[in-house]
C-alpha positions in Angstrom: 113.0 197.1 34.5 113.9 193.5 33.5 116.3 192.6 30.7 114.6 190.7 27.8 116.1 187.3 27.3 117.6 186.7 23.9 118.6 183.5 22.3 121.3 184.6 19.9 121.2 181.3 17.9 117.5 182.1 17.2 117.8 185.7 16.2 116.2 185.9 12.8 114.2 188.4 10.7 110.7 187.0 10.3 109.8 188.8 7.0 113.1 189.6 5.3 111.5 191.2 2.2 109.7 193.7 4.3 112.6 194.5 6.7 115.1 197.4 6.5 118.6 195.8 6.9 122.0 197.3 6.3 125.6 196.3 6.8 128.1 197.9 9.1 131.5 197.2 10.5 131.7 196.1 14.2 133.9 198.2 16.4 134.0 195.5 19.1 132.7 192.0 19.5 128.9 191.9 18.9 126.4 189.1 19.4 123.2 188.5 17.5 120.3 190.4 19.0 122.3 193.1 20.7 121.3 196.8 20.1 124.0 198.9 18.4 124.8 202.5 17.5 127.2 204.2 15.1 130.3 205.6 16.9 131.0 209.0 15.4 134.7 208.7 15.8 135.4 205.3 14.3 132.2 205.1 12.1 131.8 201.5 13.3 128.9 200.1 15.4 129.3 199.5 19.1 126.9 198.2 21.8 124.2 200.5 23.0 123.7 201.2 26.7 120.9 203.3 28.2 123.1 204.6 31.1 126.5 204.9 29.5 128.2 208.1 28.6 128.2 208.5 24.8 126.6 205.1 24.3 123.1 206.2 24.9 122.1 205.8 21.2 120.4 203.2 19.2 120.6 202.7 15.4 119.7 199.0 15.0 119.8 195.4 16.2 122.7 193.1 15.2 121.5 190.1 13.2 124.6 187.9 13.7 127.7 187.6 15.8 130.7 189.6 14.6 134.2 190.1 15.8 135.7 193.6 15.9 136.4 194.8 12.3 134.0 192.3 10.7 130.9 193.1 8.8 127.6 192.7 10.6 123.9 192.9 9.4 121.9 195.5 11.3 118.1 195.5 11.5 116.6 199.0 11.5 113.0 198.0 10.9 111.1 194.7 10.8 109.9 191.7 12.8 112.6 189.7 14.6 112.4 186.4 16.4 114.7 185.2 19.2 113.7 187.1 22.2 111.6 185.8 25.1 109.2 188.6 25.3 107.1 188.4 28.5 105.2 191.6 27.9 101.7 191.8 26.4 101.2 192.5 22.8 101.6 196.2 22.4 104.2 196.6 25.1 107.5 198.3 24.2 111.1 197.2 24.3 113.9 199.6 25.2 117.7 199.6 25.3 118.6 198.4 28.8 121.0 199.9 31.3 122.9 196.6 30.8 125.3 197.1 27.9 124.1 195.4 24.7 120.7 194.2 26.0 117.1 195.1 25.7 114.6 195.6 28.5 110.9 195.7 29.1 111.0 199.3 30.5 113.0 202.4 29.8 116.5 202.6 31.3 118.2 205.7 32.5 117.9 207.2 29.0 114.6 206.4 27.2 115.7 204.6 24.0 112.7 202.8 22.5 113.6 199.9 20.1 110.2 198.4 19.2 107.0 196.8 20.2 105.8 193.2 21.0 103.5 192.0 18.2 101.8 188.7 17.5 102.3 186.6 14.3 99.3 185.1 12.6 100.2 181.5 13.4 96.7 180.7 14.8 96.1 179.5 17.5 99.5 180.1 18.9 99.9 183.8 17.9 103.7 183.7 18.6 104.9 187.0 20.0 107.9 188.6 18.3 109.6 192.0 18.5 108.8 194.6 15.8 111.8 196.8 15.6 111.3 200.4 14.4 114.1 202.7 15.2 113.6 206.3 14.2 116.4 208.2 12.7 116.5 212.0 12.5 117.6 212.0 8.8 114.7 209.8 7.9 112.3 212.5 9.3 114.2 215.2 7.4 114.1 213.3 4.1 110.4 212.4 4.5 109.7 216.1 5.1 111.6 217.2 2.0 109.9 214.7 -0.3 
């Protein structure tokens, strides 16, 4: 398993009108591109970690830097630029065993974040990460509707 390199200054949603983005309050310092989860005690977002006790959750990707107590945009679903994805198109990205990072293979806990997809900028076909983080309540709501 290798961590996926992220360039926080380049983290950006590719198609904002098609993305699912929400705001949250940072419970600690967070950098753009880091995976986060909602802490059930503080109701704030903290850094995800595939091998940490209580931190093995994923609810989104931070879209900007935020200090503790500040608002931060969180991407739940959509294309995001700013990662050096070495995997082939169709390969998956996971929360890493390294706190606040993504990896090209599952860590201690299997926490999938998204998949490497190409853009249509022919002939380059730039690879980006398509984030699609499933939430249990979304499944329940979809089932009820």
